[in-house]
C-alpha positions as CSV (number, residue, x, y, z in Angstrom):
1,X,85.2,47.1,51.5
2,X,83.3,46.4,48.5
3,X,86.0,44.4,46.9
4,X,86.5,42.1,49.9
5,X,82.6,41.6,50.0
6,X,82.6,40.6,46.6
7,X,85.5,38.1,46.9
8,X,83.5,36.2,49.5
9,X,80.5,36.2,47.6
10,X,81.9,33.2,45.5
11,X,82.8,31.3,48.6
12,X,79.2,31.5,49.7
13,X,77.5,31.3,46.3
14,X,79.1,28.4,45.1
15,X,78.7,26.1,47.8
16,X,75.2,27.1,48.0
17,X,74.4,26.2,44.5
18,X,76.3,23.0,44.9
19,X,74.4,22.1,48.0
20,X,71.2,22.7,46.1
21,X,72.4,20.4,43.3
22,X,73.5,17.8,45.8
23,X,70.2,18.1,47.9
24,X,67.6,18.5,45.1
25,X,69.4,17.2,41.9
26,X,68.0,14.1,40.5
27,X,70.0,11.1,41.0
28,X,71.2,10.4,37.6
29,X,74.8,10.5,35.9
30,X,74.2,14.1,34.9
31,X,74.2,15.0,38.7
32,X,77.7,13.7,39.4
33,X,79.0,15.0,35.9
34,X,77.4,18.4,36.7
35,X,78.9,18.5,40.3
36,X,82.5,17.5,39.1
37,X,82.4,20.2,36.4
38,X,81.2,22.6,39.0
39,X,83.4,21.9,41.8
40,X,86.6,21.9,39.6
41,X,85.6,25.0,37.8
42,X,84.8,26.8,41.1
43,X,88.1,25.8,42.6
44,X,89.7,27.2,39.6
45,X,87.7,30.2,39.6
46,X,88.7,30.8,43.1
47,X,92.6,30.2,42.5
48,X,92.3,32.6,39.6
49,X,90.8,35.3,41.9
50,X,93.6,34.6,44.3
51,X,96.4,34.9,41.8
52,X,94.8,38.4,40.9
53,X,95.5,39.6,44.4
54,X,95.1,43.4,44.7
55,X,94.5,43.6,41.0
56,X,90.9,42.2,41.4
57,X,88.3,45.0,40.9
58,X,84.5,45.2,40.2
59,X,85.0,47.7,37.3
60,X,87.8,47.3,34.8
61,X,91.0,49.0,36.1
62,X,94.6,48.6,35.1
63,X,96.5,48.2,38.3
64,X,99.1,45.6,37.1
65,X,99.0,43.0,34.4
66,X,98.9,39.6,36.0
67,X,100.6,36.9,33.5
68,X,101.5,34.1,35.8
69,X,99.5,31.1,37.0
70,X,96.3,30.4,35.1
71,X,96.6,33.9,33.7
72,X,99.8,32.5,31.7
73,X,97.5,30.6,29.5
74,X,94.0,31.9,29.8
75,X,93.3,35.8,29.6
76,X,90.2,35.8,31.9
77,X,89.9,32.6,34.0
78,X,87.6,34.1,36.6
79,X,85.0,34.7,33.9
80,X,85.7,31.4,32.2
81,X,85.6,29.1,35.1
82,X,82.9,31.1,36.9
83,X,80.6,30.4,34.0
84,X,81.8,26.9,33.8
85,X,80.8,26.3,37.5
86,X,77.4,27.6,37.0
87,X,76.9,25.4,34.0
88,X,77.9,22.6,36.0
89,X,75.5,23.3,38.5
90,X,72.8,23.7,36.1
91,X,73.7,20.1,34.6
92,X,73.6,18.7,38.1
93,X,70.2,20.3,38.9
94,X,69.0,19.4,35.5
95,X,66.8,22.6,35.2
96,X,67.2,23.3,31.6
97,X,64.9,26.2,31.7
98,X,67.7,28.1,33.4
99,X,69.9,27.6,30.4
100,X,69.1,30.8,28.7
101,X,69.7,32.7,31.9
102,X,73.2,31.1,32.1
103,X,73.6,32.1,28.6
104,X,72.9,35.6,29.0
105,X,75.2,35.7,32.2
106,X,78.1,34.3,29.9
107,X,77.5,36.8,27.2
108,X,77.5,39.6,29.8
109,X,81.0,38.1,31.2
110,X,82.2,38.1,27.6
111,X,81.2,41.8,27.4
112,X,83.1,42.5,30.7
113,X,86.0,40.6,29.4
114,X,86.2,42.8,26.2
115,X,86.0,45.9,28.3
116,X,88.8,44.8,30.6
117,X,91.0,44.0,27.2
118,X,90.3,47.5,26.1
119,X,91.3,49.2,29.6
120,X,94.4,46.9,29.6
121,X,95.4,47.3,26.0
122,X,95.2,51.0,26.9
123,X,97.2,51.0,30.0
124,X,99.9,48.5,28.9
125,X,100.2,48.8,25.1
126,X,102.5,46.4,23.3
127,X,103.0,44.4,26.5
128,X,99.3,43.7,26.7
129,X,99.1,42.9,22.9
130,X,102.1,40.4,23.2
131,X,100.3,38.8,26.4
132,X,96.9,38.5,24.5
133,X,98.8,37.1,21.4
134,X,100.0,34.1,23.7
135,X,96.9,33.5,25.8
136,X,93.4,32.1,25.0
137,X,89.8,33.3,25.7
138,X,86.9,33.0,23.4
139,X,85.1,36.1,22.3
140,X,82.8,37.1,19.7
141,X,83.6,40.1,17.4
142,X,80.2,42.0,17.0
């Protein structure tokens, strides 16, 4: 139940943020650049969620290792494109005081990605290590 509700949050959340950008955003080139980034990234984030299928979960779980589609090149496309969608909306709205909030959200997503990496490495061992070696995802190493 919760999983299905969370899948639908993005379908409501992204259009709402984009609608705000279109309605209230200053009519400058940054509006159109930001909207373009946000729309493309939101579509890619939705595609990544769809490609995860039943493997999607709020908490890190190792149901199966998804290595096709966007996941064949990027280890955590939902986080990457979700964060880019919000950054695009921020650029479109040109509300720069929100940038630290976006940065904090991106750092939380990187932490969640590290947690998922640990869970998947433990469950899938060398198969996940090989997958991790051939895919990209920027992460800091504290």
